[in-house]
C-alpha positions in Angstrom: -0.3 -26.7 -2.1 1.1 -23.2 -2.4 -1.2 -20.2 -2.4 1.0 -17.5 -4.1 -0.7 -14.2 -3.8 0.2 -10.7 -4.8 -0.6 -8.1 -2.1 -1.5 -4.6 -3.2 -4.9 -4.5 -5.1 -5.1 -8.3 -5.0 -5.2 -9.3 -1.4 -4.9 -5.9 0.4 -6.4 -2.6 -0.5 -5.9 1.1 0.2 -8.9 3.4 0.9 -8.7 4.6 -2.7 -8.6 1.2 -4.3 -11.1 -0.8 -2.2 -14.3 0.6 -3.7 -17.5 1.2 -1.7 -17.7 -0.9 1.5 -18.9 -0.4 5.1 -16.0 0.5 7.4 -17.3 -2.1 9.9 -16.4 -4.8 7.4 -12.7 -3.8 7.3 -9.6 -5.1 9.1 -6.5 -2.9 9.0 -3.4 -4.8 8.0 -0.7 -2.2 7.3 0.4 0.9 9.2 2.8 3.7 8.2 3.5 6.9 10.1 0.7 6.2 12.6 -1.9 5.7 9.9 -3.6 2.6 8.5 -2.8 2.3 4.8 -4.2 -1.1 3.8 -7.1 -3.3 4.6 -8.8 -6.6 4.1 -12.4 -7.5 4.7 -13.1 -9.4 7.9 -14.3 -12.4 5.9 -11.2 -12.6 3.7 -8.9 -12.2 6.7 -10.6 -14.9 8.7 -10.6 -17.3 5.8 -6.9 -16.6 5.0 -6.1 -17.4 8.7 -7.8 -20.8 8.2 -6.2 -21.5 4.9 -2.7 -20.7 6.1 -2.9 -23.4 8.7 -3.5 -26.0 5.9 -1.4 -24.9 2.9 1.7 -22.8 2.2 0.5 -19.2 1.9 3.2 -17.3 0.1 2.9 -13.5 -0.2 4.4 -12.5 -3.6 5.0 -8.8 -3.9 7.0 -6.1 -5.7 7.5 -4.4 -2.3 11.0 -4.3 -0.9 11.7 -5.7 2.5 11.0 -2.5 4.5 7.7 -2.0 2.8 6.7 -5.6 3.3 7.4 -5.4 7.0 4.8 -2.7 7.4 2.0 -5.2 6.7 1.6 -6.3 10.3 -1.7 -8.1 9.6 0.1 -11.0 7.9 1.7 -11.9 11.2 -1.5 -12.1 13.2 -2.7 -15.7 13.0 -1.6 -16.1 9.4 1.2 -18.5 8.7 3.6 -17.8 5.9 7.0 -19.6 6.2 8.0 -18.3 2.7 7.6 -14.9 1.1 8.6 -13.5 -2.3 9.5 -9.8 -2.3 11.2 -7.4 -4.6 9.2 -8.8 -7.5 10.9 -12.2 -7.1 14.4 -10.8 -6.6 14.4 -12.0 -3.0 12.9 -14.9 -1.2 12.4 -14.9 2.6 12.3 -18.1 4.7 11.0 -17.6 8.2 11.6 -13.9 7.6 15.2 -14.2 6.6 16.7 -13.7 3.1 17.6 -16.8 1.1 21.0 -15.6 -0.1 21.5 -18.5 -2.5 18.4 -17.4 -4.5 19.3 -13.7 -4.3 22.9 -14.3 -5.5 21.6 -16.5 -8.3 19.1 -13.8 -9.5 21.7 -11.0 -9.4 24.3 -13.0 -11.3 21.8 -13.9 -14.0 20.7 -10.3 -14.4 24.3 -9.1 -14.6 25.0 -11.6 -17.4 21.8 -11.5 -19.4 20.1 -8.1 -19.0 21.2 -4.6 -20.1 22.7 -2.4 -17.3 20.1 -0.5 -15.3 21.5 2.9 -16.1 21.2 2.3 -19.8 17.5 1.3 -19.3 16.9 4.5 -17.3 18.3 6.6 -20.1 16.0 4.9 -22.6 13.0 5.7 -20.4 14.0 9.3 -20.0 14.2 9.7 -23.7 10.6 8.7 -24.0 9.1 10.5 -20.9 9.6 14.2 -20.2 11.0 15.0 -16.8 7.7 17.0 -16.0 5.9 13.6 -16.0 8.1 12.2 -13.3 7.4 12.9 -9.6 10.0 10.6 -8.0 12.0 7.5 -9.0 13.8 4.8 -7.0 16.2 2.0 -7.9 14.8 -0.7 -5.6 17.2 -3.2 -4.0 19.6 -2.6 -6.9 17.2 -4.7 -9.0 14.5 -2.6 -10.6 13.0 0.9 -11.0 9.8 2.2 -9.4 8.9 5.6 -10.9 6.0 7.7 -9.7 4.5 9.7 -12.5 1.8 12.2 -13.4 -0.3 9.7 -15.2 -2.4 12.3 -17.1 0.8 13.8 -18.6 2.2 10.6 -20.0 2.4 10.4 -23.8 -0.4 8.3 -25.5 0.7 4.7 -26.2 3.7 5.1 -23.9 3.5 1.7 -22.3 3.1 -0.2 -25.6 6.1 1.6 -27.0 8.1 1.1 -23.9 7.3 -2.6 -23.8 8.5 -3.1 -27.3 11.7 -1.1 -26.7 12.7 -3.0 -23.5 12.0 -6.4 -25.0 15.4 -6.4 -26.8 17.3 -5.5 -23.6 16.0 -8.1 -21.2 13.7 -5.8 -19.3 9.9 -5.3 -19.1 7.5 -2.7 -17.7 4.2 -2.3 -15.9 2.0 0.7 -15.1 0.1 0.4 -11.8 -1.8 3.4 -10.6 0.8 6.2 -10.6 3.8 3.9 -10.7 5.7 2.7 -13.7 8.0 -0.3 -12.9 11.0 -1.1 -15.1 12.1 -4.7 -14.2 14.7 -7.1 -15.6 13.1 -10.2 -17.1 15.0 -12.5 -14.7 13.6 -10.7 -11.7 10.1 -12.2 -11.7 7.6 -13.8 -9.3 7.1 -16.9 -11.4 10.7 -18.1 -11.0 10.7 -17.3 -7.3 7.4 -19.1 -6.7 8.6 -22.1 -8.6 11.7 -22.1 -6.4 9.5 -22.0 -3.3 7.5 -24.9 -4.6 10.7 -27.0 -4.8 11.8 -25.9 -1.3 8.5 -26.8 0.2 8.0 -30.0 -1.7 4.5 -28.8 -2.7 2.6 -30.5 -5.5 0.6 -27.6 -6.9 0.3 -23.8 -7.0 -2.8 -21.6 -6.8 -1.8 -18.1 -7.7 -3.5 -14.7 -7.8 -2.4 -11.3 -9.0 -3.7 -8.2 -10.8 -0.8 -6.8 -12.8 1.5 -7.8 -15.6 4.3 -8.3 -13.0 2.1 -11.1 -11.6 1.7 -12.9 -15.0 4.8 -15.0 -14.7 3.5 -16.7 -11.6 0.0 -17.0 -12.9 1.1 -18.9 -16.0 3.1 -21.4 -14.1 0.3 -22.0 -11.6 -2.0 -25.0 -11.8 -4.9 -22.6 -11.2 -4.8 -18.8 -11.5 -7.1 -15.9 -10.7 -6.9 -12.1 -11.3 -9.1 -9.3 -10.0 -11.4 -7.8 -12.6 -10.1 -4.3 -11.9 -6.4 -5.0 -12.7 -3.9 -4.4 -15.4 -4.2 -8.0 -16.6 -7.9 -7.7 -17.0 -7.5 -4.5 -19.0 -5.0 -6.2 -21.3 -6.8 -9.5 -21.8 -10.5 -9.2 -20.8 -10.6 -13.0 -20.9 -7.9 -15.7 -20.8 -7.6 -19.4 -21.3 -5.7 -20.0 -18.1 -6.4 -17.0 -15.8 -9.9 -16.8 -14.3 -11.0 -13.2 -13.6 -13.1 -12.4 -10.6 -16.7 -11.2 -10.9 -16.1 -8.5 -8.3 -13.8 -5.5 -8.4 -12.1 -3.8 -5.5 -11.7 -5.4 -2.1 -14.5 -7.9 -2.8 -12.2 -9.5 -5.3 -9.9 -10.6 -2.5 -12.8 -12.3 -0.8 -13.8 -14.0 -4.0 -10.3 -15.4 -4.7 -10.0 -16.8 -1.2 -13.5 -18.2 -1.3 -12.7 -20.1 -4.6 -9.6 -21.5 -3.0 -11.4 -22.6 0.1 -14.0 -24.5 -2.0 -11.1 -26.2 -3.8 -9.7 -27.3 -0.5 -12.9 -29.1 0.4 -12.4 -31.6 -2.4 -8.6 -31.7 -2.8 -5.6 -32.8 -0.9 -3.7 -29.9 0.6 0.2 -29.8 0.9 
């Protein structure tokens, strides 16, 4: 079995996103510039350590390699032979890039998706420059744009989604970040690839945003935190189970559900 799990606001949480919780219950898992940025609860962390010894835990994140490497906590007693980064644009095996996968993705994007500079111009026509704090073209694959969310035009994301659909791109709003991503750079395809590499029989997936939806829909079982973009869009879903808890407790709940499944099912 594969446990494919998004990181930020699904498995790990910043101080702002975690909700109310006693500091004694937290384990720091990410550091940047001598400060702890992300945390898990002790219970979730301990249970993930146990799970990773029995099944393939596959972190699946939109973070690029350098950002992923900051999460030191995933190396301490947690096994993850495979990782999906850059929103599925890259797959790591034992920490090293799988160039076959990466080349396949880039070639498909080049052939079937509109050029990235054309997409950026379309975005700039919809969003005034005063709304944008900073933007970055990540790994020559997708855009991450930090915005002043309160200044965004009403209905922007719906309009942007419709516009991009005809060009082979999609979008997601997470906190203060808008992501513009080619359709062929997606977690679902990358997780399916890892499933084949690992000869696994099933996938349990978890994620909070629209960028996670592709891997949730291919999973045998899928969960999403109650606080996320997916919950705001759907509220309920035939295939995706939403957590009862919000914030960092959602991470505990997801892992607890998987642990209970493992008590009655075969693993790898």
